[in-house]
C-alpha positions as CSV (number, residue, x, y, z in Angstrom):
1,M,12.1,8.8,-14.5
2,Y,12.6,9.0,-10.8
3,H,13.3,5.9,-8.6
4,W,13.2,5.8,-4.9
5,T,13.8,2.9,-2.7
6,G,11.9,2.2,0.5
7,V,8.3,2.9,1.3
8,Y,6.2,5.4,-0.7
9,V,3.7,7.7,0.9
10,V,0.4,7.8,-1.0
11,N,-0.3,11.0,-2.9
12,N,-3.1,13.1,-1.5
13,V,-5.1,12.9,-4.8
14,A,-5.5,9.2,-4.2
15,Y,-7.7,9.9,-1.2
16,F,-10.2,11.7,-3.3
17,R,-10.2,8.7,-5.7
18,Y,-10.9,6.3,-2.8
19,Q,-13.8,8.5,-1.7
20,E,-15.2,8.8,-5.2
21,T,-15.1,5.0,-5.6
22,S,-16.9,4.5,-2.3
23,R,-19.5,7.1,-3.3
24,L,-20.2,5.3,-6.6
25,V,-20.3,1.9,-5.0
26,S,-22.8,3.3,-2.4
27,F,-24.9,4.7,-5.3
28,N,-25.0,1.3,-6.9
29,M,-26.0,-0.3,-3.7
30,M,-28.7,2.4,-3.1
31,A,-30.0,1.9,-6.7
32,D,-30.5,-1.8,-5.9
33,K,-32.6,-0.9,-2.9
34,L,-34.6,1.6,-5.0
35,R,-35.2,-1.1,-7.7
36,N,-36.8,-3.3,-4.9
37,Q,-39.1,-0.4,-4.0
38,D,-39.8,1.1,-7.4
39,K,-37.9,-0.3,-10.5
40,R,-38.3,2.9,-12.4
41,Y,-36.6,5.0,-9.7
42,G,-33.7,2.5,-9.5
43,E,-33.1,2.6,-13.2
44,D,-33.5,6.3,-13.5
45,F,-31.0,6.8,-10.6
46,I,-28.3,4.8,-12.4
47,Q,-29.0,6.3,-15.8
48,A,-29.1,9.9,-14.5
49,N,-32.7,10.4,-15.6
50,G,-35.1,12.2,-13.3
51,V,-34.0,13.2,-9.8
52,G,-30.7,12.0,-8.4
53,P,-27.6,13.2,-6.6
54,I,-24.9,15.4,-8.0
55,L,-21.7,16.1,-6.0
56,S,-21.4,19.8,-5.3
57,N,-18.3,19.8,-3.1
58,T,-15.9,17.4,-1.4
59,S,-13.2,17.5,1.2
60,V,-10.6,15.2,2.8
61,Q,-9.0,15.5,6.3
62,Y,-5.7,13.6,6.5
63,K,-5.3,11.9,9.8
64,Y,-2.3,9.7,9.4
65,P,0.1,8.9,6.5
66,L,-0.9,6.0,4.3
67,K,2.1,4.2,3.0
68,F,2.3,2.0,-0.1
69,P,1.9,-0.9,-0.2
70,D,-1.1,-1.3,2.1
71,T,-4.6,-2.6,2.2
72,I,-7.4,-0.1,2.9
73,L,-11.1,-0.2,3.8
74,V,-13.1,2.6,2.5
75,G,-16.5,3.5,3.9
76,A,-19.3,5.9,2.9
77,N,-22.4,6.8,4.8
78,I,-25.3,9.1,4.8
79,L,-26.9,9.3,8.3
80,S,-30.4,10.5,8.6
81,S,-29.1,13.4,10.7
82,N,-27.0,14.5,7.6
83,I,-30.1,15.0,5.5
84,T,-30.7,18.7,6.2
85,D,-33.6,19.1,3.8
86,R,-34.9,17.5,0.7
87,Q,-32.4,19.3,-1.5
88,K,-29.1,18.1,-0.1
89,M,-27.4,15.3,1.8
90,L,-24.0,15.0,3.5
91,Q,-22.1,11.8,2.7
92,T,-19.2,11.0,5.1
93,H,-16.2,8.8,4.2
94,A,-13.6,7.0,6.2
95,I,-10.4,5.4,5.0
96,W,-8.9,2.7,7.3
97,G,-5.3,1.7,6.8
98,M,-4.7,-1.9,7.7
99,S,-1.0,-1.5,8.4
100,A,-1.6,1.6,10.5
101,G,-4.6,-0.1,12.2
102,R,-6.5,3.2,12.2
103,I,-8.4,5.7,10.2
104,V,-5.9,7.5,7.9
105,A,-8.4,10.0,6.4
106,E,-12.0,11.2,6.8
107,G,-13.9,13.1,4.2
108,E,-17.3,14.6,3.3
109,G,-19.2,15.2,0.1
110,T,-22.4,17.3,-0.3
111,L,-24.9,15.7,-2.7
112,I,-27.4,18.1,-4.2
113,A,-30.7,16.8,-5.5
114,Y,-30.7,17.4,-9.3
115,D,-33.3,16.8,-11.9
116,Y,-31.4,15.6,-14.9
117,A,-34.4,15.7,-17.2
118,V,-35.0,19.4,-16.5
119,G,-31.4,20.4,-15.8
120,K,-31.9,22.1,-12.4
121,K,-31.8,21.6,-8.7
122,A,-34.7,19.6,-7.3
123,Q,-35.9,17.8,-4.1
124,Y,-35.2,14.2,-3.3
125,P,-38.2,12.0,-3.4
126,D,-39.0,10.0,-0.3
127,C,-37.9,6.7,-1.9
128,I,-34.3,8.0,-2.5
129,V,-34.0,9.4,1.1
130,N,-35.4,6.2,2.6
131,A,-33.1,4.0,0.4
132,F,-30.0,6.0,1.6
133,I,-31.2,5.7,5.3
134,D,-31.8,1.9,4.9
135,L,-28.4,1.5,3.3
136,S,-26.7,3.2,6.3
137,K,-28.5,0.8,8.7
138,D,-27.4,-2.3,6.7
139,N,-23.7,-1.7,6.6
140,S,-21.5,-0.3,9.3
141,L,-17.9,-0.5,10.5
142,Y,-18.5,-1.0,14.2
143,M,-15.7,-3.6,14.3
144,L,-13.0,-0.9,13.9
145,P,-11.8,0.0,17.4
146,E,-11.0,3.7,16.8
147,L,-14.0,4.5,14.7
148,T,-15.9,7.3,16.3
149,R,-18.6,7.7,13.6
150,D,-20.8,5.3,11.7
151,F,-19.5,4.4,8.2
152,N,-20.4,1.7,5.6
153,L,-18.0,-1.0,4.5
154,W,-17.9,-1.7,0.8
């Protein structure tokens, strides 16, 4: 067992966990929007039935060291400009360190439309695309002074 005194720098794997958490929270919020439009799509989305997103790749760009202990804000967003076609969307992430008072990491994840019932790539139906766009309009981190892009606060 190793013991160090002082401040611990957060392991790089943790940043991927933070992004994954924000992605799943955004999916749950998006499913709530879908349920309001079409209950079947909302339930299918959460249960991985029918068409829904599947993560095809992810990346993190480290901006500033995050030190433990700290409080962080993690955001996720899909801007309409990041929906290149009906088959994939780009979800962006930001991690804000409260002690640092700045963004400590930014990341991206490509979400491919996947038909879980058939087991192959698909196209997103309009209701899923619209729910993601509506979600990005409802939640943003404009209050963060150094933020240069639009992110959602969960």
